[in-house]
N, CA and C atoms as an extended XYZ file, in Angstrom:
492
Properties=species:S:1:pos:R:3:atomname:S:1:resname:S:1:resid:I:1 pbc="F F F"
N         9.971        8.181      -25.536 N   MET     1
C         8.698        7.776      -25.005 CA  MET     1
C         7.594        8.222      -25.966 C   MET     1
N         6.692        7.340      -26.273 N   SER     2
C         5.601        7.684      -27.184 CA  SER     2
C         4.573        8.535      -26.452 C   SER     2
N         3.734        9.222      -27.248 N   ALA     3
C         2.682       10.049      -26.642 CA  ALA     3
C         1.721        9.216      -25.836 C   ALA     3
N         1.403        8.000      -26.314 N   ALA     4
C         0.477        7.138      -25.590 CA  ALA     4
C         1.083        6.731      -24.237 C   ALA     4
N         2.385        6.416      -24.239 N   ALA     5
C         3.016        5.960      -23.003 CA  ALA     5
C         3.042        7.088      -21.952 C   ALA     5
N         3.174        8.324      -22.381 N   SER     6
C         3.211        9.431      -21.421 CA  SER     6
C         1.870        9.621      -20.726 C   SER     6
N         0.804        9.107      -21.328 N   ASN     7
C        -0.510        9.225      -20.708 CA  ASN     7
C        -0.924        7.987      -19.930 C   ASN     7
N        -0.054        6.959      -19.914 N   ASP     8
C        -0.352        5.757      -19.189 CA  ASP     8
C        -0.362        6.048      -17.681 C   ASP     8
N        -1.231        5.348      -16.925 N   PRO     9
C        -1.191        5.523      -15.475 CA  PRO     9
C         0.134        5.044      -14.925 C   PRO     9
N         0.535        5.600      -13.820 N   THR    10
C         1.790        5.228      -13.223 CA  THR    10
C         1.606        4.158      -12.165 C   THR    10
N         2.597        3.298      -12.013 N   SER    11
C         2.600        2.340      -10.924 CA  SER    11
C         3.510        2.849       -9.816 C   SER    11
N         3.981        4.071       -9.924 N   GLY    12
C         4.841        4.655       -8.904 CA  GLY    12
C         6.289        4.225       -9.117 C   GLY    12
N         7.050        4.320       -8.049 N   ARG    13
C         8.478        3.996       -8.132 CA  ARG    13
C         8.990        3.530       -6.738 C   ARG    13
N        10.116        2.806       -6.778 N   ILE    14
C        10.762        2.406       -5.537 CA  ILE    14
C        11.839        3.448       -5.209 C   ILE    14
N        11.753        4.016       -4.026 N   VAL    15
C        12.693        5.045       -3.572 CA  VAL    15
C        13.193        4.640       -2.191 C   VAL    15
N        14.490        4.441       -2.043 N   ASP    16
C        15.091        4.128       -0.747 CA  ASP    16
C        14.349        2.982       -0.011 C   ASP    16
N        14.022        1.949       -0.742 N   GLY    17
C        13.404        0.749       -0.131 CA  GLY    17
C        11.928        0.883        0.214 C   GLY    17
N        11.256        1.917       -0.336 N   THR    18
C         9.801        2.040       -0.186 CA  THR    18
C         9.195        2.302       -1.550 C   THR    18
N         7.941        1.981       -1.677 N   HIS    19
C         7.195        2.270       -2.901 CA  HIS    19
C         6.492        3.608       -2.738 C   HIS    19
N         6.565        4.462       -3.752 N   VAL    20
C         5.958        5.802       -3.707 CA  VAL    20
C         5.000        5.910       -4.872 C   VAL    20
N         3.733        6.170       -4.586 N   LEU    21
C         2.695        6.328       -5.596 CA  LEU    21
C         2.099        7.733       -5.518 C   LEU    21
N         2.305        8.576       -6.526 N   PRO    22
C         1.694        9.907       -6.506 CA  PRO    22
C         0.204        9.805       -6.864 C   PRO    22
N        -0.611       10.594       -6.146 N   LEU    23
C        -2.052       10.674       -6.412 CA  LEU    23
C        -2.506       12.108       -6.349 C   LEU    23
N        -3.526       12.433       -7.103 N   ARG    24
C        -4.176       13.736       -7.031 CA  ARG    24
C        -5.505       13.577       -6.315 C   ARG    24
N        -5.885       14.544       -5.534 N   ILE    25
C        -7.172       14.517       -4.834 CA  ILE    25
C        -8.237       15.099       -5.767 C   ILE    25
N        -9.276       14.329       -6.044 N   TYR    26
C       -10.378       14.753       -6.925 CA  TYR    26
C       -11.577       15.148       -6.089 C   TYR    26
N       -12.505       15.841       -6.718 N   TYR    27
C       -13.730       16.293       -6.042 CA  TYR    27
C       -14.464       15.084       -5.412 C   TYR    27
N       -14.503       13.963       -6.133 N   GLU    28
C       -15.195       12.775       -5.630 CA  GLU    28
C       -14.583       12.212       -4.350 C   GLU    28
N       -13.339       12.588       -4.061 N   ASP    29
C       -12.625       12.084       -2.851 CA  ASP    29
C       -12.924       12.901       -1.626 C   ASP    29
N       -13.597       14.046       -1.794 N   THR    30
C       -13.741       14.967       -0.665 CA  THR    30
C       -15.162       14.955       -0.090 C   THR    30
N       -15.274       15.463        1.120 N   ASP    31
C       -16.575       15.576        1.780 CA  ASP    31
C       -17.131       16.986        1.624 C   ASP    31
N       -18.186       17.302        2.317 N   ALA    32
C       -18.819       18.624        2.197 CA  ALA    32
C       -17.888       19.759        2.626 C   ALA    32
N       -16.912       19.475        3.469 N   ALA    33
C       -15.978       20.488        3.907 CA  ALA    33
C       -14.802       20.658        2.944 C   ALA    33
N       -14.766       19.819        1.903 N   GLY    34
C       -13.715       19.960        0.912 CA  GLY    34
C       -12.429       19.228        1.251 C   GLY    34
N       -12.497       18.361        2.268 N   ILE    35
C       -11.269       17.578        2.625 CA  ILE    35
C       -11.536       16.104        2.294 C   ILE    35
N       -10.480       15.351        2.188 N   VAL    36
C       -10.627       13.909        1.854 CA  VAL    36
C       -11.453       13.220        2.933 C   VAL    36
N       -12.482       12.567        2.488 N   TYR    37
C       -13.377       11.796        3.359 CA  TYR    37
C       -12.568       10.642        3.962 C   TYR    37
N       -12.736       10.382        5.248 N   TYR    38
C       -11.856        9.451        5.975 CA  TYR    38
C       -11.790        8.052        5.324 C   TYR    38
N       -12.910        7.525        4.840 N   ALA    39
C       -12.918        6.174        4.280 CA  ALA    39
C       -12.157        6.116        2.943 C   ALA    39
N       -12.037        7.233        2.254 N   ASN    40
C       -11.309        7.234        0.971 CA  ASN    40
C        -9.815        6.995        1.170 C   ASN    40
N        -9.300        7.291        2.354 N   TRP    41
C        -7.890        7.017        2.613 CA  TRP    41
C        -7.606        5.522        2.459 C   TRP    41
N        -8.562        4.665        2.854 N   LEU    42
C        -8.394        3.217        2.697 CA  LEU    42
C        -8.272        2.852        1.226 C   LEU    42
N        -9.024        3.492        0.359 N   ARG    43
C        -8.911        3.270       -1.093 CA  ARG    43
C        -7.547        3.684       -1.622 C   ARG    43
N        -7.046        4.836       -1.142 N   PHE    44
C        -5.739        5.308       -1.557 CA  PHE    44
C        -4.632        4.332       -1.143 C   PHE    44
N        -4.754        3.867        0.107 N   LEU    45
C        -3.771        2.879        0.610 CA  LEU    45
C        -3.809        1.585       -0.222 C   LEU    45
N        -5.015        1.137       -0.553 N   GLU    46
C        -5.156       -0.067       -1.381 CA  GLU    46
C        -4.486        0.137       -2.740 C   GLU    46
N        -4.671        1.308       -3.341 N   ARG    47
C        -3.991        1.621       -4.604 CA  ARG    47
C        -2.475        1.516       -4.433 C   ARG    47
N        -1.961        1.995       -3.352 N   GLY    48
C        -0.528        1.922       -3.102 CA  GLY    48
C        -0.027        0.484       -3.052 C   GLY    48
N        -0.752       -0.377       -2.315 N   ARG    49
C        -0.367       -1.789       -2.230 CA  ARG    49
C        -0.508       -2.480       -3.584 C   ARG    49
N        -1.566       -2.175       -4.311 N   THR    50
C        -1.801       -2.782       -5.623 CA  THR    50
C        -0.722       -2.407       -6.618 C   THR    50
N        -0.394       -1.121       -6.668 N   GLU    51
C         0.612       -0.654       -7.615 CA  GLU    51
C         2.016       -1.111       -7.213 C   GLU    51
N         2.257       -1.294       -5.931 N   LEU    52
C         3.529       -1.883       -5.503 CA  LEU    52
C         3.660       -3.292       -6.078 C   LEU    52
N         2.643       -4.109       -5.931 N   LEU    53
C         2.680       -5.483       -6.473 CA  LEU    53
C         2.826       -5.443       -7.983 C   LEU    53
N         2.121       -4.566       -8.686 N   ARG    54
C         2.203       -4.452      -10.124 CA  ARG    54
C         3.649       -4.108      -10.556 C   ARG    54
N         4.210       -3.133       -9.868 N   LEU    55
C         5.579       -2.670      -10.199 CA  LEU    55
C         6.602       -3.814       -9.979 C   LEU    55
N         6.315       -4.642       -8.959 N   LEU    56
C         7.248       -5.779       -8.676 CA  LEU    56
C         6.948       -6.986       -9.539 C   LEU    56
N         5.979       -6.877      -10.478 N   GLY    57
C         5.655       -8.002      -11.358 CA  GLY    57
C         4.798       -9.062      -10.711 C   GLY    57
N         4.036       -8.665       -9.671 N   GLN    58
C         3.207       -9.619       -8.906 CA  GLN    58
C         1.748       -9.163       -8.890 C   GLN    58
N         1.201       -8.866      -10.053 N   GLU    59
C        -0.142       -8.312      -10.159 CA  GLU    59
C        -1.199       -9.229       -9.559 C   GLU    59
N        -2.184       -8.643       -8.900 N   HIS    60
C        -3.225       -9.379       -8.153 CA  HIS    60
C        -3.871      -10.493       -9.013 C   HIS    60
N        -4.407      -10.110      -10.151 N   ARG    61
C        -5.166      -11.069      -10.958 CA  ARG    61
C        -4.314      -12.254      -11.392 C   ARG    61
N        -3.081      -11.980      -11.790 N   ALA    62
C        -2.196      -13.057      -12.224 CA  ALA    62
C        -1.891      -13.991      -11.071 C   ALA    62
N        -1.661      -13.462       -9.879 N   LEU    63
C        -1.389      -14.325       -8.716 CA  LEU    63
C        -2.594      -15.203       -8.390 C   LEU    63
N        -3.779      -14.611       -8.494 N   ALA    64
C        -4.983      -15.391       -8.192 CA  ALA    64
C        -5.233      -16.448       -9.261 C   ALA    64
N        -5.103      -16.064      -10.542 N   ASP    65
C        -5.379      -16.991      -11.633 CA  ASP    65
C        -4.330      -18.090      -11.773 C   ASP    65
N        -3.069      -17.754      -11.615 N   GLN    66
C        -1.995      -18.704      -11.881 CA  GLN    66
C        -1.570      -19.522      -10.668 C   GLN    66
N        -1.749      -18.929       -9.471 N   GLN    67
C        -1.286      -19.643       -8.290 CA  GLN    67
C        -2.331      -19.773       -7.185 C   GLN    67
N        -3.510      -19.251       -7.413 N   GLY    68
C        -4.572      -19.354       -6.429 CA  GLY    68
C        -4.324      -18.540       -5.174 C   GLY    68
N        -3.478      -17.477       -5.272 N   VAL    69
C        -3.145      -16.653       -4.143 CA  VAL    69
C        -3.948      -15.355       -4.186 C   VAL    69
N        -4.642      -15.109       -3.094 N   ASN    70
C        -5.405      -13.867       -2.925 CA  ASN    70
C        -4.914      -13.149       -1.682 C   ASN    70
N        -4.980      -11.832       -1.693 N   TRP    71
C        -4.551      -11.043       -0.555 CA  TRP    71
C        -5.751      -10.597        0.264 C   TRP    71
N        -5.653      -10.682        1.586 N   VAL    72
C        -6.725      -10.284        2.466 CA  VAL    72
C        -6.124       -9.389        3.566 C   VAL    72
N        -6.743       -8.224        3.782 N   VAL    73
C        -6.292       -7.401        4.906 CA  VAL    73
C        -6.927       -8.013        6.162 C   VAL    73
N        -6.051       -8.472        7.051 N   ARG    74
C        -6.494       -9.099        8.309 CA  ARG    74
C        -6.670       -8.057        9.406 C   ARG    74
N        -5.804       -7.043        9.346 N   ARG    75
C        -5.825       -6.016       10.404 CA  ARG    75
C        -5.363       -4.701        9.796 C   ARG    75
N        -5.993       -3.631       10.221 N   CYS    76
C        -5.580       -2.296        9.781 CA  CYS    76
C        -5.718       -1.319       10.941 C   CYS    76
N        -4.643       -0.656       11.283 N   VAL    77
C        -4.639        0.416       12.277 CA  VAL    77
C        -4.263        1.659       11.523 C   VAL    77
N        -5.105        2.695       11.652 N   ILE    78
C        -4.868        3.901       10.857 CA  ILE    78
C        -4.969        5.162       11.745 C   ILE    78
N        -4.070        6.071       11.526 N   ASP    79
C        -4.075        7.377       12.222 CA  ASP    79
C        -4.229        8.460       11.170 C   ASP    79
N        -5.271        9.278       11.351 N   TYR    80
C        -5.509       10.437       10.510 CA  TYR    80
C        -4.884       11.652       11.178 C   TYR    80
N        -3.841       12.196       10.599 N   LEU    81
C        -3.065       13.244       11.255 CA  LEU    81
C        -3.370       14.636       10.717 C   LEU    81
N        -3.476       14.767        9.409 N   LYS    82
C        -3.753       16.073        8.781 CA  LYS    82
C        -4.622       15.857        7.572 C   LYS    82
N        -5.423       16.868        7.205 N   PRO    83
C        -6.300       16.700        6.054 CA  PRO    83
C        -5.584       16.944        4.718 C   PRO    83
N        -6.155       16.403        3.663 N   ALA    84
C        -5.771       16.733        2.297 CA  ALA    84
C        -7.006       17.326        1.623 C   ALA    84
N        -6.759       18.214        0.657 N   ARG    85
C        -7.862       18.945        0.016 CA  ARG    85
C        -7.893       18.775       -1.487 C   ARG    85
N        -8.985       19.123       -2.073 N   LEU    86
C        -9.199       19.075       -3.504 CA  LEU    86
C        -8.017       19.621       -4.294 C   LEU    86
N        -7.588       18.882       -5.323 N   ASN    87
C        -6.511       19.252       -6.251 CA  ASN    87
C        -5.104       19.120       -5.712 C   ASN    87
N        -4.967       18.792       -4.443 N   GLU    88
C        -3.613       18.596       -3.919 CA  GLU    88
C        -3.037       17.291       -4.475 C   GLU    88
N        -1.726       17.237       -4.543 N   THR    89
C        -1.039       16.007       -4.922 CA  THR    89
C        -0.393       15.449       -3.670 C   THR    89
N        -0.660       14.156       -3.456 N   ILE    90
C        -0.097       13.481       -2.312 CA  ILE    90
C         0.693       12.262       -2.815 C   ILE    90
N         1.416       11.636       -1.919 N   GLU    91
C         2.107       10.389       -2.232 CA  GLU    91
C         1.705        9.326       -1.192 C   GLU    91
N         1.447        8.131       -1.685 N   ILE    92
C         1.232        6.994       -0.821 CA  ILE    92
C         2.518        6.233       -0.770 C   ILE    92
N         3.090        6.082        0.425 N   VAL    93
C         4.365        5.461        0.615 CA  VAL    93
C         4.135        4.118        1.318 C   VAL    93
N         4.640        3.029        0.709 N   THR    94
C         4.355        1.683        1.202 CA  THR    94
C         5.671        0.934        1.426 C   THR    94
N         5.768        0.293        2.571 N   GLY    95
C         6.906       -0.569        2.866 CA  GLY    95
C         6.432       -1.811        3.588 C   GLY    95
N         7.229       -2.824        3.568 N   CYS    96
C         6.904       -4.079        4.262 CA  CYS    96
C         7.747       -4.192        5.507 C   CYS    96
N         7.171       -4.783        6.532 N   GLY    97
C         7.899       -5.142        7.697 CA  GLY    97
C         8.220       -6.633        7.612 C   GLY    97
N         7.854       -7.369        8.627 N   GLU    98
C         8.159       -8.792        8.703 CA  GLU    98
C         7.370       -9.586        7.643 C   GLU    98
N         8.069      -10.439        6.916 N   LEU    99
C         7.452      -11.410        5.990 CA  LEU    99
C         7.390      -12.730        6.690 C   LEU    99
N         6.179      -13.181        7.012 N   ARG   100
C         6.028      -14.476        7.699 CA  ARG   100
C         5.614      -15.543        6.665 C   ARG   100
N         5.233      -16.706        7.147 N   GLY   101
C         4.851      -17.801        6.250 CA  GLY   101
C         3.717      -17.471        5.317 C   GLY   101
N         2.582      -17.056        5.884 N   ALA   102
C         1.397      -16.771        5.062 CA  ALA   102
C         0.912      -15.357        5.235 C   ALA   102
N         1.666      -14.489        5.883 N   SER   103
C         1.242      -13.108        6.055 CA  SER   103
C         2.458      -12.184        6.142 C   SER   103
N         2.192      -10.900        6.059 N   LEU   104
C         3.246       -9.916        6.152 CA  LEU   104
C         2.678       -8.623        6.769 C   LEU   104
N         3.573       -7.869        7.332 N   ASP   105
C         3.202       -6.545        7.869 CA  ASP   105
C         3.493       -5.527        6.795 C   ASP   105
N         2.625       -4.562        6.670 N   MET   106
C         2.851       -3.448        5.759 CA  MET   106
C         2.637       -2.172        6.523 C   MET   106
N         3.466       -1.192        6.229 N   VAL   107
C         3.330        0.130        6.816 CA  VAL   107
C         3.163        1.110        5.662 C   VAL   107
N         2.140        1.968        5.772 N   GLN   108
C         1.863        2.926        4.703 CA  GLN   108
C         1.706        4.303        5.318 C   GLN   108
N         2.066        5.291        4.509 N   GLN   109
C         1.861        6.691        4.874 CA  GLN   109
C         1.326        7.441        3.661 C   GLN   109
N         0.490        8.395        3.918 N   ALA   110
C         0.120        9.357        2.898 CA  ALA   110
C         0.872       10.635        3.252 C   ALA   110
N         1.589       11.184        2.281 N   ARG   111
C         2.396       12.377        2.537 CA  ARG   111
C         2.058       13.464        1.511 C   ARG   111
N         2.195       14.684        2.006 N   ARG   112
C         2.147       15.870        1.133 CA  ARG   112
C         3.493       16.558        1.363 C   ARG   112
N         4.396       16.385        0.418 N   GLY   113
C         5.740       16.861        0.662 CA  GLY   113
C         6.343       16.125        1.833 C   GLY   113
N         6.861       16.864        2.804 N   ALA   114
C         7.468       16.250        3.972 CA  ALA   114
C         6.456       15.937        5.082 C   ALA   114
N         5.195       16.410        4.914 N   GLU   115
C         4.159       16.228        5.931 CA  GLU   115
C         3.547       14.846        5.851 C   GLU   115
N         3.408       14.145        6.970 N   THR   116
C         2.665       12.884        7.002 CA  THR   116
C         1.218       13.222        7.341 C   THR   116
N         0.312       12.799        6.469 N   LEU   117
C        -1.099       13.076        6.624 CA  LEU   117
C        -1.826       11.916        7.284 C   LEU   117
N        -1.486       10.713        6.846 N   VAL   118
C        -2.130        9.488        7.348 CA  VAL   118
C        -1.041        8.438        7.504 C   VAL   118
N        -1.172        7.653        8.551 N   ARG   119
C        -0.243        6.575        8.830 CA  ARG   119
C        -1.068        5.315        9.098 C   ARG   119
N        -0.672        4.180        8.483 N   ALA   120
C        -1.449        2.942        8.677 CA  ALA   120
C        -0.461        1.757        8.794 C   ALA   120
N        -0.837        0.821        9.661 N   GLU   121
C        -0.138       -0.443        9.786 CA  GLU   121
C        -1.121       -1.542        9.471 C   GLU   121
N        -0.694       -2.494        8.677 N   LEU   122
C        -1.603       -3.549        8.236 CA  LEU   122
C        -0.935       -4.932        8.390 C   LEU   122
N        -1.751       -5.930        8.629 N   VAL   123
C        -1.332       -7.302        8.482 CA  VAL   123
C        -2.122       -7.798        7.281 C   VAL   123
N        -1.392       -8.274        6.270 N   VAL   124
C        -1.981       -8.772        5.028 CA  VAL   124
C        -1.680      -10.242        4.939 C   VAL   124
N        -2.725      -11.048        4.688 N   ALA   125
C        -2.566      -12.507        4.620 CA  ALA   125
C        -2.740      -13.023        3.194 C   ALA   125
N        -2.039      -14.092        2.895 N   CYS   126
C        -2.214      -14.821        1.627 CA  CYS   126
C        -3.247      -15.918        1.851 C   CYS   126
N        -4.268      -15.886        1.027 N   MET   127
C        -5.327      -16.881        1.155 CA  MET   127
C        -5.492      -17.636       -0.153 C   MET   127
N        -5.787      -18.925       -0.034 N   GLY   128
C        -6.065      -19.761       -1.203 CA  GLY   128
C        -7.503      -19.592       -1.647 C   GLY   128
N        -7.837      -20.167       -2.750 N   ALA   129
C        -9.189      -20.090       -3.332 CA  ALA   129
C       -10.228      -20.581       -2.348 C   ALA   129
N        -9.863      -21.564       -1.520 N   GLY   130
C       -10.819      -22.121       -0.528 CA  GLY   130
C       -10.968      -21.308        0.739 C   GLY   130
N       -10.269      -20.170        0.808 N   GLY   131
C       -10.379      -19.315        1.990 CA  GLY   131
C        -9.447      -19.708        3.140 C   GLY   131
N        -8.503      -20.571        2.882 N   ARG   132
C        -7.531      -20.969        3.887 CA  ARG   132
C        -6.185      -20.289        3.645 C   ARG   132
N        -5.406      -19.992        4.686 N   PRO   133
C        -4.104      -19.384        4.478 CA  PRO   133
C        -3.183      -20.275        3.638 C   PRO   133
N        -2.407      -19.639        2.794 N   VAL   134
C        -1.385      -20.326        2.005 CA  VAL   134
C        -0.069      -19.573        2.176 C   VAL   134
N         1.027      -20.282        1.997 N   ARG   135
C         2.353      -19.668        2.149 CA  ARG   135
C         2.596      -18.642        1.027 C   ARG   135
N         3.299      -17.580        1.390 N   LEU   136
C         3.759      -16.620        0.375 CA  LEU   136
C         4.613      -17.371       -0.623 C   LEU   136
N         4.259      -17.314       -1.896 N   PRO   137
C         5.120      -17.978       -2.897 CA  PRO   137
C         6.537      -17.395       -2.850 C   PRO   137
N         7.556      -18.213       -3.065 N   PRO   138
C         8.944      -17.755       -2.968 CA  PRO   138
C         9.229      -16.531       -3.861 C   PRO   138
N         8.707      -16.492       -5.070 N   HIS   139
C         8.970      -15.375       -5.950 CA  HIS   139
C         8.313      -14.081       -5.444 C   HIS   139
N         7.186      -14.200       -4.751 N   VAL   140
C         6.537      -13.039       -4.165 CA  VAL   140
C         7.369      -12.558       -2.992 C   VAL   140
N         7.829      -13.453       -2.160 N   ARG   141
C         8.670      -13.105       -1.010 CA  ARG   141
C         9.943      -12.395       -1.494 C   ARG   141
N        10.558      -12.927       -2.542 N   THR   142
C        11.766      -12.298       -3.094 CA  THR   142
C        11.472      -10.897       -3.616 C   THR   142
N        10.363      -10.743       -4.332 N   ALA   143
C         9.994       -9.427       -4.859 CA  ALA   143
C         9.736       -8.442       -3.746 C   ALA   143
N         8.984       -8.839       -2.724 N   LEU   144
C         8.646       -7.932       -1.629 CA  LEU   144
C         9.872       -7.592       -0.774 C   LEU   144
N        10.882       -8.427       -0.796 N   ALA   145
C        12.100       -8.141       -0.045 CA  ALA   145
C        12.726       -6.796       -0.455 C   ALA   145
N        12.404       -6.321       -1.659 N   GLN   146
C        12.936       -5.030       -2.131 CA  GLN   146
C        12.401       -3.857       -1.319 C   GLN   146
N        11.257       -4.051       -0.650 N   VAL   147
C        10.650       -2.960        0.104 CA  VAL   147
C        10.469       -3.310        1.569 C   VAL   147
N        11.278       -4.228        2.084 N   VAL   148
C        11.258       -4.519        3.506 CA  VAL   148
C        12.127       -3.488        4.196 C   VAL   148
N        11.487       -2.667        4.995 N   THR   149
C        12.195       -1.590        5.660 CA  THR   149
C        11.497       -1.233        6.977 C   THR   149
N        12.238       -1.235        8.083 N   PRO   150
C        11.640       -0.805        9.329 CA  PRO   150
C        11.565        0.698        9.453 C   PRO   150
N        12.313        1.431        8.638 N   ALA   151
C        12.417        2.885        8.815 CA  ALA   151
C        11.078        3.611        8.666 C   ALA   151
N        10.246        3.201        7.751 N   ILE   152
C         8.976        3.894        7.514 CA  ILE   152
C         8.070        3.798        8.721 C   ILE   152
N         8.193        2.736        9.492 N   GLY   153
C         7.311        2.564       10.631 CA  GLY   153
C         7.929        3.008       11.968 C   GLY   153
N         9.062        3.660       11.919 N   ALA   154
C         9.788        3.986       13.130 CA  ALA   154
C         8.955        4.801       14.124 C   ALA   154
N         8.128        5.722       13.597 N   ASP   155
C         7.346        6.538       14.510 CA  ASP   155
C         5.873        6.145       14.506 C   ASP   155
N         5.568        4.959       13.975 N   ALA   156
C         4.185        4.498       13.919 CA  ALA   156
C         3.744        3.943       15.250 C   ALA   156
N         2.453        3.949       15.539 N   PRO   157
C         1.963        3.399       16.796 CA  PRO   157
C         2.236        1.893       16.852 C   PRO   157
N         2.533        1.409       18.007 N   ARG   158
C         2.845       -0.007       18.155 CA  ARG   158
C         1.625       -0.813       18.519 C   ARG   158
N         1.643       -2.038       18.118 N   SER   159
C         0.568       -2.987       18.412 CA  SER   159
C         1.202       -4.290       18.810 C   SER   159
N         0.534       -5.053       19.665 N   ARG   160
C         1.123       -6.327       20.037 CA  ARG   160
C         1.078       -7.299       18.896 C   ARG   160
N         0.299       -7.003       17.821 N   HIS   161
C         0.168       -7.880       16.671 CA  HIS   161
C         1.114       -7.497       15.554 C   HIS   161
N         1.599       -6.263       15.545 N   ILE   162
C         2.431       -5.795       14.464 CA  ILE   162
C         3.811       -5.470       15.026 C   ILE   162
N         4.786       -6.196       14.533 N   ARG   163
C         6.153       -5.967       14.996 CA  ARG   163
C         7.020       -5.598       13.791 C   ARG   163
N         7.363       -4.340       13.727 N   ILE   164
C         8.162       -3.868       12.575 CA  ILE   164
C         9.419       -3.206       13.129 C   ILE   164
């Protein structure tokens, strides 16, 4: 590995059917009490989903430019369970539930070691350039099938809209 490659940002890794992205908590992520500000968790979760797609060869910009496919979060349910603090290292764990025609369920967790800090369930839709739903392209569906797992959401809160 070259010196430059060792400094490249990571897209994480696939472990046991889920995507794992390590992150460090920076000063800018925290509030006056020194813990991660609640809205910043949404940014961390977005990074997890983005890096999952990148690792699977389905980068956002390429999908939009080449196929007119954009991702939209239609629904997000989030539980804040424990705080994270400055300089801690956490992992964003992402898995998919049901893959439907133009949308999919995603379950994400932020973990510090074995502790679950944040848990989120999302419905993510594929939208065309005109703002209308479009079907998940077959190659995207095939790529995401690598991280379809009900296990990550086993203890997540249930919703009548999210079935994992």
